[in-house]
C-alpha positions in Angstrom: -5.7 -5.4 -2.1 -3.8 -2.1 -2.5 -5.7 0.5 -4.6 -2.3 2.0 -5.8 0.8 -0.1 -6.0 4.2 0.9 -7.2 6.6 -2.1 -7.6 10.3 -1.4 -7.9 9.6 1.6 -10.1 12.5 3.3 -11.9 11.9 6.4 -14.0 14.6 8.0 -16.1 14.6 11.0 -18.4 17.0 12.0 -21.1 18.5 15.4 -20.5 20.7 16.4 -23.4 23.3 13.7 -23.7 22.8 12.4 -20.2 20.2 10.4 -18.2 18.5 11.7 -15.1 17.0 9.1 -12.8 14.0 10.6 -11.0 12.9 7.4 -9.3 15.4 4.6 -8.3 13.4 1.5 -7.5 10.4 2.8 -5.5 7.9 0.4 -4.0 4.8 1.9 -2.3 1.5 0.3 -1.5 -1.5 2.5 -0.7 -4.7 0.9 0.7 -8.2 1.9 -0.2 -9.4 4.8 2.0 -5.9 5.8 3.2 -4.6 9.4 3.3 -0.9 9.2 2.4 1.4 12.1 2.2 4.5 11.9 0.1 7.2 14.2 1.4 10.6 15.3 0.1 12.6 18.3 -1.2 12.4 19.6 -4.7 13.8 16.9 -7.1 13.2 14.0 -4.8 10.8 12.3 -7.2 7.5 13.2 -5.5 5.6 14.5 -8.5 7.1 11.9 -10.8 5.7 9.1 -8.5 2.3 10.9 -8.4 2.2 11.2 -12.2 2.9 7.5 -12.5 0.1 6.7 -10.1 -2.2 8.9 -12.2 -1.2 7.3 -15.5 0.2 10.6 -16.8 3.5 8.9 -17.4 5.0 5.4 -17.6 7.9 3.9 -15.6 11.1 3.1 -17.3 11.1 -0.2 -15.5 9.0 -1.7 -12.7 5.2 -1.7 -12.5 2.3 0.5 -11.4 -1.0 -1.2 -10.5 -4.5 0.2 -9.8 -6.7 -2.1 -7.8 -4.5 -5.0 -8.7 -4.4 -4.3 -12.5 -1.2 -3.2 -14.2 -1.3 0.1 -16.1 1.4 -1.1 -18.4 -0.8 -2.8 -21.1 -3.1 0.2 -21.4 -2.8 2.3 -24.6 -2.7 6.1 -24.4 -6.5 6.4 -24.9 -7.1 3.7 -22.3 -4.9 5.6 -19.8 -6.9 8.7 -20.5 -10.1 6.9 -19.8 -8.5 5.5 -16.6 -7.7 9.0 -15.4 -11.2 10.3 -16.3 -13.1 7.6 -14.5 -10.9 6.3 -11.6 -8.4 9.0 -10.6 -8.9 12.7 -9.9 -5.9 15.0 -10.0 -5.4 18.3 -8.3 -2.4 20.6 -9.0 -0.7 23.5 -7.4 -1.6 25.9 -10.3 -5.4 25.1 -10.2 -5.5 24.8 -14.1 -8.9 26.3 -14.4 -10.1 27.8 -17.7 -10.1 31.6 -17.2 -13.1 32.3 -19.5 -15.4 29.7 -17.8 -17.3 30.0 -14.6 -16.8 27.7 -11.7 -19.6 25.4 -12.7 -18.6 25.4 -16.3 -15.1 24.3 -15.4 -16.6 21.3 -13.6 -19.1 20.7 -16.3 -16.3 20.4 -18.9 -14.9 17.4 -17.0 -18.4 15.8 -17.0 -18.7 16.5 -20.8 -15.5 14.6 -21.4 -17.1 11.7 -19.6 -20.1 11.7 -21.8 -22.6 13.1 -19.2 -25.7 14.5 -20.9 -25.9 18.2 -21.2 -29.0 18.6 -19.0 -27.3 16.7 -16.2 -24.0 18.6 -16.2 -25.0 21.8 -14.4 -27.0 19.9 -11.8 -24.0 17.8 -10.9 -21.6 20.7 -11.1 -23.7 22.8 -8.7 -23.9 19.9 -6.3 -20.1 19.4 -6.3 -19.6 23.1 -5.7 -22.0 22.9 -2.7 -20.0 19.9 -1.5 -16.8 22.0 -1.4 -18.5 25.0 0.2 -18.9 27.2 -2.9 -22.6 27.0 -3.7 -22.8 30.8 -3.9 -19.8 31.2 -6.3 -20.8 29.0 -9.2 -21.3 31.8 -11.6 -17.9 33.4 -10.9 -14.9 33.1 -13.2 -11.5 32.2 -11.7 -10.3 35.8 -11.6 -13.2 36.6 -9.3 -12.3 33.9 -6.8 -9.6 33.8 -4.2 -6.7 31.3 -4.4 -8.4 29.0 -1.9 -11.7 29.2 -3.8 -10.0 28.4 -7.1 -8.4 25.3 -5.5 -11.8 24.2 -4.1 -13.2 24.4 -7.7 -10.3 22.4 -8.9 -11.0 19.7 -6.2 -14.7 19.7 -7.2 -13.6 19.2 -10.9 -11.4 16.3 -9.8 -14.3 14.7 -8.1 -16.7 15.3 -11.0 -16.6 11.7 -12.2 -16.6 10.1 -8.7 -13.0 8.8 -8.8 -11.9 6.3 -6.2 -8.5 8.0 -5.7 -7.7 11.7 -5.4 -4.1 12.6 -6.2 -3.0 16.1 -5.1 0.3 17.6 -6.2 1.3 20.5 -3.8 -2.3 21.7 -3.7 -1.5 24.3 -1.1 1.7 25.6 -2.7 0.1 28.9 -3.8 -1.9 29.4 -0.7 -1.4 31.1 2.7 -1.5 29.0 5.8 -5.1 29.6 6.6 -6.3 28.6 3.1 -3.8 25.7 3.1 -5.4 24.3 6.2 -8.9 24.7 4.7 -7.9 22.7 1.6 -6.3 19.9 3.7 -9.5 19.8 5.9 -11.5 19.4 2.7 -9.3 16.6 1.5 -9.7 15.0 4.9 -13.4 15.2 4.5 -13.1 13.6 1.1 -11.3 10.7 2.8 -14.2 10.5 5.2 -16.5 10.1 2.2 -14.6 7.1 1.1 -11.9 8.5 -1.2 -8.2 7.4 -1.1 -6.0 10.5 -0.9 -2.4 10.8 -2.0 -0.9 14.2 -1.2 2.5 15.4 -2.5 3.8 18.2 -0.3 6.9 19.7 1.2 5.0 20.9 4.3 5.7 18.4 7.1 3.4 20.0 9.6 0.4 19.8 7.3 1.2 16.2 6.3 1.6 15.0 9.9 -1.7 16.8 10.9 -3.9 15.4 8.2 -2.4 12.3 6.7 -2.6 8.8 8.1 0.9 7.9 6.9 3.9 9.9 5.7 6.3 8.6 3.1 9.6 10.4 2.5 11.5 10.4 -0.8 15.1 11.4 -1.2 17.1 11.1 -4.4 14.3 9.0 -6.0 14.2 6.5 -3.1 11.9 5.9 -0.2 13.7 6.7 3.1 12.6 6.7 6.7 10.0 9.3 7.6 
């Protein structure tokens, strides 16, 4: 059974008096433990599809399923719980809270999940060690390099042990060395049993690290 399954998904947005079709009947099935890269130019629909997989948005028509269960019947609070428990998301801009240390950024995700206060720091520190930042836990984002900030963001996405990790251009703000480090880390997460979906425009990175590449153009799946 696919862990993530898009079935004839259409997504349209109203722009002024017109309609923009971001996705035009996309079907994509991702198996548990796969590392899939979604490629395409800006405006091809990559991020839109990832947001639908993560429950951040809903399709106009078609259906998105997680482990065989449709996301369509879920209320907004239920979708939020789904994202919190089952899907970790990583973004290009890191989205760390500037006034919090690395471990506090991760602990916040644990707090939202109801983890007891005494347990949060222990788990946050363990996650930072997992991404190679055991010695940076007390540093705020401004004291970390871009690559280190993205590692903290990945640790935060892993905080509640999601089954799938969705990464939207996670190397877009990084140089080639740090980009390769982040992709190696995502590959290690796959080795630990996570399903990885990567949105990127970097074909070389995708082909090096992903098991399978899917290309979008004008909101449709085309040949790789």
